[in-house]
N, C-alpha and C positions, 0 to 999 in steps of 0.2 A: 434909116435900119437897115443891115446889111441882108439880103435873101441867102438864107443856108439852104435854100432846095438846091440840090443836084441841075447843072448845065448840062445842055446837049453835048459840050464837050467833055466834062466830067463823066457824063454816063457812057461815053463813048470808049475813054479812057479806062474805065472799069471792066468792058467789056472785052477788049484787047486782054488787059491783065490778065482774067480770069481764063480768057481761052488758052493764053500763056502756060501759066500756072498748072492747067486741068490736065496739057503734053507732057511736064516737066517734072511736077510736082504733088504725084498721085500719092495714096495715103500708105499704100505698100510699101511704095519707093520712099516715103521719109522714115517709115518705121524702119526699113532695112538702112537707112543712112544712122540712125541712132545707134544701129547696133555696132557699128562701124568706126577705124580711125579718122573718120574724114566726112562727120555729118553736116557739112556744108555743103548744098546741092553747087558750085561755082559754072555747070553748065545752065543752071536756072537764071544764075546771076548774070552769066556773058549773055544770055536771051536779053533781059531785061536793060542791060545795061548798052552792049552793043547793036541789039536789034532796035530796041525802043529807046534809047537814049534816057532814061529814066533816071539814073542817077546823078545828071542834072537839072534836074527841075527847079532846083531852089538857088540857081548858079543864073546870073544873069547871062544872057545869048554874048555879051561882049568879053568875057568872062570864059567861052567855050560852054555854057548849060542851055538851057531851055528856056529861061527866062518866065517860069511858071510860078506857081505861089503855093503858099501851106497847102491851102485845097485841093490843088491836084495832088500832091504828095499824101495828103489825108486818103485819099480814093486808093492811090495805089496800098498803103498800108491795109484800111481795109480789107483789101483781095490778099495779101499775104496774111492776116489775120486768119482770114477764112480758110486760108492753106496748111497754115502753120509751117508757111516757107522757111527752110532752112539758110535764106540769103541775109548778110549782112546790111540789109536798105535800112532800116534804122540807124545803126550805129556810124555807118559809113556816108549815106549819101543824106543825111538827116544830120547826126549831132557833130558829127567831124565838119562837116561841111559848112556847119552854122558856124563851128570855131573857126574856120579859117576863114571864113566870109567877115569876122570880127576882126581878124588879124589882117587881113588885105594880102594874105599871101596869093596872086591868082595864077603863079606857074603851078604849084601844087594843087590848088584849087581845080583847076582845068583838066589836070591829071583825074582826080575822084568823079569830075563830072562827065569825062568819057568813058570812064570805066577802066581806066587801063592802072591804075592803082587803087587797093581797097586803102582805108584808113581808120583809124580806132584811136579816141578821144580816151588817152588812160586815167580815167576817174572810173571808180567802182561804180556800178550799175546802179545800185543801191541809192545813190546820192540823190538828194533834192538840191533844187536849184536855190542857191545862196546856200548849203551846206558846207560843212568842210571836207577837206575831200586832202587824201595820201599827195605829197610831195615828193621829189629824189632832189638829193644833194649837187648842185654845180659848180663843179672846181676844175678851175684850170682849163675851163671851155668840154668837160668831160661829164656826164653826168654819172650817177652811182643811187643807187637802192632798189626798193622793192614794193612795186603796187600791184595790189589785187583785186578781186571782182570786177578783172577788165573783159568788157562781154565780145565776143568776135576778135580778141586780141591773135587766137589762134591760124585767124585764115588773112591779118591784116598785113599790107606792104610796107604800110609807115605807122609810127603811131607816135598822137601829140601828147607831149609829156608837162606835167607842169613841176618847176623846180621852187625851190628855194628862196631863188632871186627873183621870184614874181614874173618870170617868164615862161612862154609857153615856147618847147624845142619840138620840133619834127627829129623823130630819128626812125631810121630802117631798122626796120623788124628784124633784119639777119643781124645788127648789131645788138638786138637784146634776145634774153633766153625767156622764153613763153613756154609756160607748165601748165597744164592744163588742172583746172579744179575741179571737185565733184561738183555738179551743178544738176538740180532738179530738172529743170528744163532742156533737155538734151538737145532741143535745135538751136537754140542760142546759147551755148556753151560760154563758161568763164575763166578767164586765165590767172595765173599771177606772171606779172611782168618782172623781171630782175632785170639791172642794170650796172653791169661792173666797167664802169671805164667809156660808154658810147658816148661817141662824136652826137651832138645834136645840134640843129640847127633854128636860132631862134627867129620864131615869126612875131614874138609879137607879147602883149600883157594877158598873161593866164586869165586874173580873175574875170576879166568882163567875158572874154572870150567863152571859158567854162559856163558862165553864168546864161550867155546867150545860148550856146549848146542845150544845155541843161535844162534850160524852157521852153525850147521847143522839140526835145527829144519827149518831156514828158504831155506838153501839148499834145504831138501827134499819137503818141503810144496810147491814147484813149481811140483812136480810129482802128489801131491795131486789136484793141480789147473790143471795140465794137463790133468788126469784124469775125472775131472769133464768138463772141457770145450769141450772133446772127446767124453763125452756121452751127452751134450746134442746138440751139431751139429750132430753125430748120429743119434740121435732120432730126430730131428728137420727134417733132409731130409728123414728119412723113413714116417713122419706124413705127409708132404709136397707132397710125392709120393703117400700116399691115398690120401689125402684130395681133394675134387673137386671144382672148379667153372666154370660153363660157359659149363659142360660136358668137362673139361679138368683139367689134376691133376694141383695142384696150383704153384707145382714144376717147372712145364714149363714153368712159364712166366721171361720173361727173366729178369726183374730186381731185382729178388729174387733168379733166378741163379746167379746175380754178386754180392748180398749179400753172398751169401754161398761159394762163390768161394773165395771171400777174407777173409772169416773166417776161412774154410781152411787152407789158407796159414797162417795164422796168430797161429793156433792150431799145422801145421806142426811145425812152428818155435819154437814153446812154446817146442812140444817137444826135439828139438836140444839143445835148452837152458838149460833144466831140466834134459836130461841124461849127457851133461858136467858137470852140478853142480854135480849130483848125482855120475860122475867117478871121479872129481877132489878132493870130501870128500873123495873117497874110497882111494885114490892114494896119496892125501893129495899134489898133484900139482897144485900150484895157485888157493888154494880152496876159499879163499877171493876172488877173482876177476869173477870167476865161480858161486861164490853164488849170488853175486851182479848183475852180469850182469842178471840172472834167475828170481831173484824177482824183478827186475827193469822191466822186460818184462812181467812176470807171471801173476801178479795181473789184469794189464790191459786188458789182453786176456780173459782170464780167465769171468772177469764180462761182459766183451763186448760179448762173447759168450752166458752166460745164458740170457742178457737183449734181445736179440736177438731170441733165444729159446722161451722167452717169448711171445715177441711180435707177434713172426712169427706162434705159436700156435692159436692166436687170442684169440674169448672166452673163449675156455678148457683151456685157458694157465691162465688166470686170476684165475683159482677157485683154492678152498685149494687143494680138491680131485686129481689136477693134480700135478706131484712130481716137477715139473719145478719152483716151490718158494722155495724148498728147496734149489735146486743148486744155485739159485740167492742170496738167504742169506747167504750159505755157502761162496760165490766167496767173497761177499760185504766184509764179515767178514777177510775174508784169505786176502784181499787185507789191512788190516791194521795189520795181525798178523808179529810177529819178524819184523817188520819197514816197513812205508810204498815205494810203487813203487818212490816216489820223495829222500826218505833216504836212498834209495839204490843206487837210481843214484848221488847223492852227495860222498855217500862213495866209487863208483868208478870211479866217477871222480879226488876224490886222490887219490886212489890207482894206477892209471896210469897217474897222472900229466897232467888232460887235466883241468884244474880250467875253469870255467864262465870269460869272462875279467872284 
């Protein structure tokens, strides 16, 4: 049985990433970016990729990466979730990278691993593993069609586009029209991608590549949700210790203690589920079951934690200046990313042969 505790190397990685994000993704800065036309923090992305080489964690060393595993990538995503960092790590360094690992395109894989290009899989963020997704028309070597709900497409250099001939094509973002969509989570914007005769380079079969990418995305999304839930719980406890009513810390009231204790139990259980999913992806052992369990549990916990944080921060929690709204929006958006909790419960029922009567 695998050891799900964090290794010394993973804790060292966590410390390094947290320190970097403290310099680049402070709450006022992230809020200010959501009000601008450039919500992505490319300076933070450059520091993560060029400075630390984190874009290539899942890529073997022979292909220009770090040769690490999903466990290390999960630690990075925990810290990115804690900071609601507006960087395309999940979409490029995990989802697009996993699609390229499935197709075996070493050149493009090395470019993503080195941070020289940002990739985005042109499949809607809401699509679950094995779900039906939009495709474009492939005709005479060119691609035609429209794809909606593509996360981080606005900052991508290359789009991985599934076509109706069953192939997955690499398309330069400059050859596509990327139109922003209204998105609840302003730190992970969505866009519509329109292709009007865009040239595409065939990478391989789309179905196995998309399935692998979405499974890894769903499994490691649980670690992002864990980081988010852990931050809002820690921040809420800190706030309730400082805030006073009737000359007593609000956190000393029994009713609030019970709410926080329940939330702590949920976050601890989420950590176990997320770590198990990351370990299963790393080892290839029952990954489908582990990912389904993690996502069936992660979304409700992250949303609950963010909702409790908003309420327990009282008036200040309702203001734009306080970052708790960023966490609630990310939690709500993540709750439908790569499949809803209900979709993952249904998938889990099939996997373990426990269908409803």
